C-alpha positions in Angstrom: 69.4 62.0 169.7 67.8 59.5 167.8 65.1 62.2 167.0 67.2 64.6 166.4 69.0 62.7 163.3 65.5 61.5 162.2 64.4 65.3 161.9 67.7 66.4 160.0 67.1 63.5 157.6 63.8 64.8 157.0 64.7 67.9 156.1 67.7 67.0 153.9 65.0 64.5 152.0 62.7 67.5 152.0 65.1 69.9 150.3 66.2 66.9 147.7 62.6 66.7 146.8 62.0 70.4 146.4 65.5 70.3 144.2 64.2 67.4 142.1 60.8 69.2 141.5 62.5 72.2 140.3 62.4 73.2 136.5 65.9 72.3 134.6 65.5 76.2 133.2 65.6 77.4 136.6 68.5 75.0 137.7 70.3 76.1 134.1 69.8 79.7 135.3 71.5 79.3 138.6 74.3 77.3 137.6 75.1 79.9 135.0 75.3 82.7 137.6 77.8 81.0 139.9 81.4 82.0 139.7 83.5 80.5 136.9 85.6 78.1 139.2 82.1 76.7 140.1 81.1 76.0 136.4 82.2 72.7 135.7 80.7 69.4 134.6 81.2 67.8 138.0 79.3 70.6 139.6 75.9 70.3 137.4 73.0 69.4 140.0 73.5 65.6 140.9 70.8 63.3 138.9 69.6 66.1 136.3 73.0 66.5 134.7 71.5 65.8 131.5 68.3 67.8 131.8 70.4 71.2 132.9 72.9 70.6 129.9 69.9 70.3 127.7 68.2 73.5 129.2 71.8 75.4 128.5 71.9 74.3 125.2 68.0 75.3 124.4 69.2 78.8 125.2 72.7 78.8 123.7 72.6 82.4 122.6 71.9 83.3 126.3 74.7 80.3 127.9 76.9 80.4 125.1 80.1 81.3 127.4 78.8 78.6 130.2 78.6 76.0 127.3 82.0 76.8 126.1 83.4 76.8 130.1 81.8 73.3 130.2 83.6 72.4 126.8 80.4 71.3 124.9 81.5 70.0 122.2 78.9 70.9 119.4 79.1 74.4 120.9 82.8 74.8 120.7 82.9 73.5 117.2 80.3 76.0 116.2 81.4 79.2 118.0 85.2 78.7 117.3 84.2 77.4 113.7 81.9 80.5 112.9 84.7 82.5 114.4 87.4 81.5 111.9 85.1 81.7 109.2 84.9 85.5 109.5 88.5 85.8 110.2 87.8 87.0 114.0 85.9 89.8 112.4 83.3 89.9 114.8 83.4 91.8 118.2 80.4 90.0 119.9 81.9 86.5 119.7 85.1 87.4 120.7 83.9 89.2 123.7 81.6 86.1 124.7 84.9 83.8 123.9 87.0 85.8 126.3 84.6 86.2 129.3 83.9 82.4 129.0 87.2 81.4 131.0 87.4 78.4 129.4 91.2 76.8 128.9 89.8 74.1 126.8 89.3 76.2 123.7 92.9 77.7 123.5 93.9 75.0 121.0 91.0 76.1 118.6 92.2 79.3 118.6 96.2 78.7 118.2 96.4 78.3 114.5 95.1 82.1 114.0 98.6 83.3 115.8 100.2 82.4 112.6 97.9 83.9 110.0 100.6 86.8 109.8 103.9 88.2 111.3 102.9 91.8 112.4 100.3 93.9 113.8 98.3 95.7 111.2 95.1 97.9 112.2 92.0 96.7 110.5 88.6 98.1 110.8 85.1 96.4 110.4 81.5 96.9 111.6 80.3 99.8 113.4 83.4 101.4 114.6 84.7 97.7 115.3 88.5 96.9 114.9 91.5 94.8 115.9 95.2 94.4 115.2 94.9 91.6 112.7 94.0 88.2 113.0 97.2 86.8 114.8 97.6 89.6 117.2 93.9 89.4 118.2 94.2 85.4 118.6 97.3 86.2 121.2 95.1 88.8 123.3 92.0 86.5 123.2 94.6 83.6 124.6 95.8 86.2 127.2 92.3 86.7 128.4 91.4 83.4 128.7 94.6 82.6 130.6 93.7 85.5 132.8 90.1 84.5 133.5 90.2 80.9 133.6 90.7 79.7 137.7 92.7 76.7 136.0 95.8 78.6 135.2 98.6 79.2 138.2 99.3 82.9 139.1 102.2 83.4 137.2 100.8 82.3 134.0 97.7 85.1 134.8 100.9 87.9 135.6 102.6 87.0 132.5 99.7 87.1 130.4 98.6 90.4 131.8 102.1 91.8 131.1 102.8 90.3 127.5 99.4 89.5 126.3 97.3 92.2 127.4 97.2 94.5 124.5 98.6 94.9 121.0 102.2 95.5 121.4 104.8 95.0 119.2 105.9 91.5 120.3 102.4 90.1 121.4 102.3 87.5 118.4 105.6 86.2 118.9 104.6 86.1 122.7 101.5 84.3 121.8 103.2 81.5 119.6 105.9 81.0 122.3 103.7 80.3 125.1 101.3 78.0 122.9 104.6 75.9 121.6 106.0 75.9 125.2 102.6 74.6 126.7 100.9 72.8 123.6 101.2 69.4 125.4 99.9 70.1 128.9 96.9 72.0 127.3 96.0 69.4 125.1 96.3 67.1 128.2 94.4 69.7 130.4 97.1 69.8 132.8 96.5 73.9 132.8 98.2 73.9 136.3 101.5 72.7 134.7 101.9 75.4 132.1 105.1 77.3 132.1 106.1 81.1 130.7 108.3 81.5 128.2 111.7 83.0 129.2 112.5 84.5 125.7 110.9 84.8 122.4 111.7 86.5 119.1 111.5 90.3 118.4 108.4 91.4 116.7 108.3 92.9 113.4 107.3 96.5 113.4 103.8 97.4 112.4 103.7 98.2 108.8 104.6 102.1 108.2 101.8 104.6 106.9 101.7 105.3 103.5 104.3 108.0 102.5 102.8 111.5 101.5 102.9 111.9 97.7 105.9 114.2 96.5 105.0 117.6 95.6 104.8 117.9 91.6 107.7 119.4 90.2 107.5 123.2 88.7 106.3 123.4 85.1 109.0 123.6 82.5 108.6 126.1 80.0 108.5 124.4 76.6 111.5 124.8 74.4 111.8 127.5 71.9 110.6 126.3 68.6 113.4 125.4 66.0 113.8 127.8 63.2 112.4 126.5 59.8 115.5 125.3 57.7 115.9 127.2 54.4 115.1 125.9 51.6 117.5 124.1 49.3 118.2 125.4 45.9 119.5 123.4 42.8 122.7 124.5 41.5 121.0 126.2 38.4 118.5 128.3 40.4 121.2 129.5 42.8 123.2 130.7 39.8 120.4 133.0 38.4 120.8 136.6 40.1 117.5 137.8 42.5 116.1 140.6 40.8 116.2 143.8 42.9 113.3 146.0 43.3 113.7 149.7 43.5 111.8 151.7 46.1 110.9 155.3 44.8 110.9 158.1 47.2 107.6 159.4 48.3 107.4 163.0 47.0 106.1 165.2 49.5 103.1 167.6 48.8 103.6 171.4 49.7 100.9 172.8 52.0 100.7 176.1 49.9 98.9 174.2 47.0 96.1 173.1 49.5 95.3 176.6 50.9 95.2 178.1 47.2 92.9 175.5 46.0 90.8 176.2 49.1 90.6 179.8 48.3 89.5 179.1 44.9 86.8 176.6 46.0 85.5 179.2 48.5 85.5 182.0 45.6 83.6 180.0 43.3 80.7 179.1 45.7 80.4 183.1 46.7 80.5 183.9 42.9 77.5 181.3 42.3 75.6 182.5 45.4 75.7 186.2 44.2 74.8 185.2 40.7 71.7 183.4 41.7 70.8 186.5 44.3 70.9 188.8 41.2 68.7 186.9 38.8 66.0 186.8 41.7 
């Protein structure tokens, strides 16, 4: 029995020795691949916590979600600050924040719940968009509630129903949940959160711009007013206006046209014969 215990102890020591020789980069990669419930500060490799954390920070573009999950203060400040600076217009950062499953960063996202009161579609990037900063903040908080293992099942079910998509009341629901649970969240008592039973109705989305009315039919321009009659002085009005007598046109008898034509032809014949006689 004593020999068996010595063998087991030797094996454990050997495994510990092998683990102590493994690179911090490999340990960081292994740590980032375990389920979310295992990614906590307490589960970092014993005795090598600082090395593994430094390895995660060295490749923070890869391990961003893990660092958010660990509530690594510099990473939380940098990522949430950048996201707020962009007014949430960054689909990549949004995805990494949601998938982190970190309940510690909800208080950093809560101020955006009060940016506006209604959902309103906005587009940015290459086909990316959302329903405004407040609706987006409510959706992200909803995904964190669903993904974080620390929250109770009833909170997850409520989040799926009320914060799972851009419904009319999503902003008001997100505000009600935050205001009800702010104290518990700041105290990291995530198992103590409750679900709101009521909250104000949301404001309907903005109506699309009304179509312009058809232009009225053209109206014919008014007829010009007659020119005013010239005003005459009393003396000019006393002088009678002279009348001009129009003589009738005398009609010409067509017989005289025929007689003249006969005379003209006779003259031409006479002259022609006279020239022939001389020749």
